[in-house]
VEXBAFI-961636 format. One record per residue: z, y, x of N, C-alpha, C in turn; residue in one letter. Coordinates in steps of 0.1 Angstrom, whole numbers, padded with zeros to 4 digits, always signed. Layout:
% VEXBAFI-961636
ZYXZYXZYXa/...
***
This chain:
% VEXBAFI-961636
+0074-0018-0264+0064-0014-0254+0060+0001-0256m/+0058+0008-0245+0053+0022-0246+0040+0023-0239k/+0031+0030-0245+0017+0032-0239+0016+0046-0235k/+0010+0047-0223+0008+0060-0217-0007+0061-0213f/-0014+0071-0217-0028+0073-0214-0030+0082-0202i/-0037+0078-0192-0040+0086-0181-0055+0087-0179l/-0060+0099-0179-0075+0101-0176-0078+0100-0162t/-0087+0090-0158-0090+0088-0145-0105+0087-0144l/-0110+0086-0132-0125+0084-0130-0128+0076-0118g/-0140+0069-0118-0145+0064-0105-0151+0075-0098i/-0145+0080-0088-0149+0091-0080-0160+0087-0071f/-0167+0097-0065-0178+0094-0057-0174+0090-0043a/-0161+0090-0040-0156+0087-0027-0158+0098-0017l/-0166+0108-0021-0169+0119-0011-0156+0126-0007t/-0147+0128-0017-0135+0135-0014-0126+0127-0004a/-0125+0114-0006-0118+0105+0002-0124+0105+0016v/-0137+0104+0017-0144+0103+0030-0142+0116+0037c/-0142+0127+0030-0140+0140+0037-0126+0141+0042a/-0116+0135+0034-0102+0135+0039-0101+0126+0051n/-0109+0115+0051-0108+0105+0063-0113+0111+0075a/-0123+0121+0074-0128+0127+0086-0118+0137+0092q/-0109+0142+0084-0100+0152+0089-0086+0146+0092n/-0083+0134+0087-0070+0128+0089-0072+0114+0094k/-0066+0110+0105-0067+0096+0110-0060+0086+0101p/-0049+0090+0094-0042+0081+0086-0041+0088+0072l/-0043+0079+0062-0042+0084+0048-0031+0076+0040l/-0023+0084+0032-0013+0078+0024-0018+0079+0009s/-0010+0073+0000-0013+0074-0014-0013+0089-0018l/-0006+0097-0012-0006+0111-0016-0020+0118-0013n/-0028+0112-0005-0041+0117-0002-0052+0112-0012d/-0048+0103-0020-0057+0096-0029-0057+0103-0043m/-0069+0104-0049-0070+0111-0062-0064+0103-0074p/-0058+0110-0083-0053+0104-0095-0064+0105-0106h/-0072+0115-0106-0081+0117-0117-0095+0121-0112t/-0104+0118-0121-0118+0121-0118-0126+0121-0132a/-0138+0120-0132-0146+0120-0144-0151+0106-0148k/-0152+0104-0161-0158+0092-0166-0150+0080-0170g/-0137+0080-0165-0129+0068-0169-0115+0073-0173m/-0108+0064-0180-0094+0066-0182-0087+0053-0182r/-0074+0053-0179-0066+0041-0179-0054+0042-0188v/-0052+0032-0196-0041+0032-0205-0031+0022-0199e/-0019+0027-0195-0009+0018-0190+0002+0015-0200l/+0005+0003-0202+0016-0001-0212+0028-0005-0204t/+0039+0000-0208+0052-0002-0202+0061-0011-0210k/+0068-0020-0204+0078-0029-0210+0090-0029-0201d/+0101-0023-0205+0112-0022-0197+0109-0013-0185g/+0111-0019-0173+0108-0011-0160+0095-0017-0153m/+0086-0022-0161+0074-0028-0155+0062-0023-0163m/+0051-0021-0156+0038-0019-0162+0032-0033-0165a/+0029-0036-0178+0025-0049-0181+0011-0050-0185v/+0004-0038-0187-0010-0039-0191-0017-0026-0186e/-0029-0028-0181-0038-0017-0177-0051-0018-0184a/-0054-0009-0193-0067-0009-0200-0076+0002-0194r/-0087-0003-0188-0096+0006-0181-0107+0009-0190i/-0109+0022-0193-0119+0027-0203-0130+0034-0195m/-0142+0033-0200-0153+0040-0195-0162+0045-0206k/-0164+0059-0206-0171+0065-0216-0166+0062-0230n/-0153+0061-0231-0147+0058-0244-0147+0044-0248g/-0153+0035-0240-0153+0021-0243-0144+0013-0234q/-0138+0003-0239-0130-0006-0231-0138-0014-0221l/-0136-0012-0208-0144-0019-0198-0136-0031-0194m/-0123-0030-0193-0115-0042-0187-0101-0040-0191q/-0094-0051-0193-0080-0051-0195-0073-0061-0185t/-0063-0056-0178-0056-0065-0169-0041-0065-0173i/-0036-0077-0175-0022-0079-0179-0013-0085-0168r/+0000-0085-0171+0009-0090-0161+0006-0105-0158d/+0003-0113-0168+0000-0127-0165-0013-0129-0157e/-0021-0118-0156-0033-0119-0148-0031-0113-0134e/-0019-0110-0130-0016-0105-0117-0011-0091-0116g/-0011-0084-0127-0005-0070-0127+0010-0071-0125l/+0015-0066-0114+0029-0067-0111+0033-0053-0105c/+0038-0045-0114+0041-0031-0110+0054-0026-0115t/+0063-0022-0106+0075-0015-0111+0072-0001-0116d/+0079+0002-0127+0077+0015-0134+0090+0020-0139w/+0096+0030-0131+0109+0035-0135+0108+0047-0143y/+0110+0059-0138+0109+0071-0145+0097+0080-0141e/+0088+0074-0134+0077+0082-0129+0067+0085-0140q/+0059+0096-0139+0048+0098-0148+0037+0088-0145d/+0029+0085-0156+0019+0075-0154+0009+0079-0143a/+0006+0091-0141-0004+0095-0131+0001+0092-0117q/+0014+0092-0115+0020+0089-0102+0019+0075-0098d/+0015+0066-0107+0014+0052-0104+0000+0048-0101l/-0010+0056-0104-0024+0052-0103-0031+0060-0092v/-0038+0053-0083-0045+0059-0072-0058+0051-0070h/-0069+0059-0068-0082+0052-0064-0082+0052-0048f/-0083+0041-0042-0083+0039-0028-0094+0029-0024v/-0101+0032-0013-0110+0022-0008-0102+0013+0001d/-0095+0003-0005-0086-0005+0002-0093-0014+0013v/-0105-0019+0010-0111-0028+0019-0123-0022+0027n/-0124-0009+0026-0134-0001+0034-0148-0006+0032y/-0151-0009+0019-0165-0013+0017-0173-0002+0010d/-0167+0010+0009-0174+0021+0003-0172+0022-0012g/-0165+0012-0018-0163+0012-0033-0148+0015-0036q/-0146+0022-0047-0132+0026-0050-0125+0014-0056p/-0113+0011-0050-0104+0001-0056-0093+0008-0063d/-0084+0001-0069-0073+0006-0077-0060+0002-0072l/-0051+0011-0069-0037+0009-0066-0028+0013-0077f/-0020+0004-0082-0011+0008-0093+0003+0005-0089i/+0011+0015-0088+0025+0013-0083+0031+0025-0077g/+0044+0025-0075+0051+0035-0068+0048+0035-0053v/+0046+0024-0047+0043+0022-0033+0054+0025-0024g/+0067+0025-0029+0078+0027-0020+0085+0014-0015g/+0095+0016-0007+0103+0004-0002+0108-0004-0013s/+0107-0017-0011+0113-0027-0020+0108-0025-0035r/+0095-0022-0036+0089-0021-0050+0078-0030-0051t/+0075-0034-0064+0063-0042-0067+0051-0034-0070a/+0040-0036-0064+0028-0028-0066+0016-0038-0068n/+0006-0033-0074-0006-0041-0077-0018-0034-0070s/-0027-0042-0064-0040-0038-0059-0051-0045-0065v/-0060-0038-0071-0072-0043-0078-0085-0039-0070l/-0092-0049-0065-0104-0047-0057-0116-0046-0066l/-0125-0037-0064-0137-0036-0072-0147-0046-0067w/-0152-0054-0076-0163-0064-0073-0176-0059-0078n/-0185-0054-0070-0198-0048-0074-0206-0059-0081p/-0204-0072-0078-0212-0082-0083-0209-0084-0098a/-0197-0082-0102-0193-0084-0116-0190-0071-0123t/-0190-0060-0115-0186-0047-0121-0172-0047-0128n/-0163-0054-0121-0149-0055-0126-0140-0053-0114r/-0127-0049-0118-0116-0049-0108-0110-0063-0108f/-0107-0068-0096-0101-0081-0095-0087-0080-0088e/-0077-0086-0093-0064-0086-0088-0064-0092-0074t/-0058-0085-0064-0057-0090-0051-0043-0097-0050m/-0044-0110-0048-0032-0119-0047-0026-0119-0033v/-0034-0122-0024-0029-0124-0010-0029-0110-0003d/-0020-0108+0006-0020-0095+0013-0005-0091+0016g/-0004-0079+0021+0010-0074+0025+0017-0070+0012p/+0030-0066+0014+0038-0062+0003+0035-0049-0003n/+0026-0041+0003+0021-0028-0002+0032-0018-0003w/+0043-0019+0005+0053-0008+0005+0048+0003+0015q/+0048+0015+0009+0045+0027+0017+0032+0025+0025n/+0021+0021+0018+0008+0018+0025+0002+0031+0032p/-0003+0028+0044-0010+0038+0052-0024+0032+0055i/-0034+0040+0052-0048+0035+0054-0054+0042+0067f/-0060+0034+0075-0066+0039+0088-0081+0035+0087s/-0089+0045+0082-0104+0042+0081-0110+0040+0095p/-0105+0046+0106-0111+0044+0119-0111+0030+0123k/-0100+0023+0122-0100+0009+0126-0100-0001+0115d/-0102+0005+0103-0102-0003+0090-0090-0012+0089k/-0079-0006+0091-0066-0013+0090-0058-0007+0079a/-0048-0016+0074-0038-0011+0064-0025-0014+0071v/-0017-0003+0071-0003-0004+0076+0007-0003+0064y/+0017-0011+0064+0027-0010+0054+0041-0010+0061t/+0051-0005+0054+0064-0005+0060+0075-0001+0050g/+0087-0007+0052+0098-0005+0043+0111-0009+0049g/+0121-0006+0042+0135-0010+0047+0138-0024+0043s/+0144-0031+0053+0149-0045+0050+0164-0044+0047n/+0171-0034+0053+0185-0032+0051+0188-0018+0054s/+0201-0014+0055+0205-0001+0058+0202+0003+0072a/+0199-0007+0081+0197-0004+0095+0183-0009+0100w/+0175-0015+0091+0163-0021+0096+0151-0015+0088e/+0140-0013+0096+0127-0010+0090+0117-0020+0095m/+0108-0025+0087+0098-0035+0091+0084-0030+0087f/+0075-0030+0097+0062-0025+0095+0052-0037+0098y/+0040-0036+0092+0030-0045+0095+0016-0038+0096a/+0008-0043+0105-0006-0039+0106-0015-0050+0101k/-0024-0048+0091-0032-0058+0086-0047-0053+0087s/-0056-0063+0090-0070-0059+0091-0078-0069+0082v/-0090-0065+0078-0098-0074+0069-0106-0084+0078w/-0105-0096+0074-0113-0107+0080-0120-0114+0068r/-0133-0110+0066-0140-0115+0054-0133-0108+0042g/-0129-0117+0032-0123-0112+0020-0108-0112+0020n/-0102-0115+0032-0088-0116+0033-0082-0105+0042k/-0071-0100+0038-0063-0090+0046-0053-0098+0054l/-0054-0098+0067-0046-0106+0076-0037-0097+0085v/-0024-0101+0085-0015-0093+0094-0017-0097+0108t/-0019-0087+0117-0022-0089+0131-0010-0084+0140v/-0002-0075+0135+0009-0070+0143+0021-0067+0134e/+0033-0068+0139+0045-0064+0132+0053-0055+0141t/+0061-0046+0135+0070-0038+0142+0083-0037+0135l/+0094-0041+0142+0108-0040+0137+0114-0028+0143e/+0121-0020+0135+0128-0008+0140+0142-0009+0135y/+0152-0009+0144+0166-0008+0141+0170+0006+0142v/+0174+0012+0131+0177+0027+0132+0190+0030+0139t/+0200+0020+0139+0213+0022+0145+0217+0009+0152n/+0215+0008+0165+0218-0005+0171+0232-0009+0171l/+0241+0001+0173+0256-0002+0173+0260-0008+0159n/+0256-0001+0148+0260-0006+0135+0254-0019+0132d/+0241-0021+0136+0234-0033+0133+0241-0045+0140y/+0244-0043+0153+0250-0054+0161+0264-0057+0156n/+0271-0047+0151+0284-0050+0146+0283-0058+0133r/+0274-0055+0124+0273-0062+0112+0266-0076+0113v/+0256-0076+0123+0249-0089+0125+0250-0094+0139f/+0262-0097+0143+0264-0101+0157+0256-0114+0161p/+0253-0122+0151+0245-0134+0154+0231-0132+0158e/+0226-0120+0154+0212-0116+0157+0211-0103+0165s/+0220-0102+0175+0222-0090+0182+0208-0086+0189r/+0206-0073+0188+0193-0067+0194+0197-0057+0205k/+0188-0056+0215+0190-0047+0226+0181-0035+0226s/+0171-0036+0217+0161-0025+0217+0159-0021+0202h/+0156-0008+0200+0154-0003+0187+0141-0007+0181a/+0130-0008+0190+0117-0011+0185+0112-0024+0192y/+0107-0033+0183+0101-0046+0188+0088-0048+0182t/+0077-0047+0190+0064-0049+0185+0059-0063+0188l/+0054-0070+0178+0049-0084+0180+0035-0086+0175k/+0028-0097+0181+0015-0100+0175+0017-0110+0164n/+0006-0115+0159+0006-0123+0147+0013-0136+0149a/+0013-0141+0161+0020-0154+0164+0035-0152+0167s/+0040-0139+0167+0054-0137+0170+0057-0134+0184g/+0047-0133+0193+0049-0130+0207+0052-0115+0209k/+0062-0112+0216+0066-0098+0218+0056-0091+0227v/+0051-0079+0221+0041-0071+0229+0049-0060+0236i/+0059-0054+0230+0066-0043+0236+0080-0042+0229k/+0090-0040+0238+0103-0037+0234+0107-0023+0240r/+0113-0014+0232+0116-0001+0237+0126+0006+0228t/+0133+0015+0234+0142+0024+0226+0136+0037+0223n/+0124+0039+0228+0117+0052+0227+0104+0051+0219n/+0103+0057+0208+0091+0057+0200+0079+0061+0207l/+0080+0070+0216+0069+0075+0224+0063+0065+0233n/+0070+0054+0236+0065+0044+0245+0057+0033+0237q/+0056+0034+0224+0048+0025+0216+0034+0030+0217l/+0024+0021+0213+0010+0025+0212+0009+0037+0203p/-0001+0046+0205-0003+0058+0198-0004+0056+0183k/-0011+0045+0179-0013+0043+0165+0000+0040+0158n/+0009+0032+0165+0022+0029+0159+0031+0042+0158w/+0030+0050+0168+0038+0063+0168+0035+0071+0155q/+0022+0072+0152+0017+0079+0141+0022+0073+0128k/+0021+0060+0127+0024+0052+0115+0039+0054+0112v/+0048+0052+0122+0062+0053+0120+0066+0067+0115v/+0059+0077+0121+0062+0091+0117+0057+0094+0103r/+0046+0087+0099+0040+0090+0086+0049+0083+0075a/+0054+0071+0078+0062+0064+0068+0076+0068+0068i/
***
């Protein structure tokens, strides 16, 4: 196992809030890696992060291991590229995102619990591929490739303590190639937007005919 130390901090969220005022959608690239007061030690085994040691003022505050829900791919990235402070559930408290955040990758989300002053592993939720955060409607968008010709996106919103998927968007990047390879599931439109029950909201070949929020998300991801 290899250990990498990354100095981090529980930031005041003012930087993120300022960002949110200027940008309708936020990606992991908008989220800070470092701040004052804390550091995180990540331990690597093979191509996975298997332990996160969260330190505060030089003292161990919390340890989270793979058997406790830490599930993060770690290839050749620097440690700092895996750690982001994000207000995932829009409660004004910084949560912790550990992972690459790319298509077909494993990522971990740890929600801050002010009642216990600890980060708690979020088990239920989307796959966290290429997450996009929308503070305006308190939604989380995710999206990634299913195959060489398919992209799949999801919009999830918070209902109590659960993040629930309310809409999905399927995007076929090349209809001719897709229909040739998958003739049994032939598609006539590049974009198919559905609600949570699977009912089609919109089919179109033109991105600009989708709702504005989805246009922005597809372009962002």
